[in-house]
N, C-alpha and C positions, 0 to 999 in steps of 0.2 A: 066450605070442604072441611075447614077446621071441626067444625060443629059436627058435622056427618062422620068425622075421623073418631072425633072422642065418642060419639053416640054408640057407633057400632064396635070402636075399638080396632078398627082397621087402620093401624098406624104405618102398614107398608104402602097403603094406596097413599097416604098423606104426606110421606116420604119421598115417595117417587114423584108424585106431582111437583113439590117442593124444588127437588133435583131438576127435574124437566124446566121449571121456571128459571132455575140458576142457569142452568146451561144451554138455554135458547139464546139465541142472539140478541133478541130483543131486551134482554135483562140489563147487558151493560149499558144500551142507550139510555134505558129509563134510568139507572142508577146515575149516569154522567146528568141527564136531564136534572134530576133531583138534586145533585151535588151542585149545580150551576144555579138553580132557585136558590139553596140555601146561601150561597156565595152573594147572589143579588141581593138577597134581603137583609144579609148580614151588612154588606155595602151600603146601602139604602139607610139601616140603622144607626152606622158609623157616621155618616154625612149628615144625618137630622141630630146625632148628640153632638157633633161638633161644631153645627151651625147655632145651636141654641149655646153653646160655650161661649162661641166667639161674639153673640149679640148681649 
């Protein structure tokens, strides 16, 4: 979508699709899932670091 928008110069289509994605109810769910994944990875990393320090 981004490539075709760049090539054709049709930025309105690109912006409209971006707005649709942001406004769709699936976007907050995806954002929450991504945020949870980041927290899980961060938590695991901290546990790994702390376990290395304690050993």
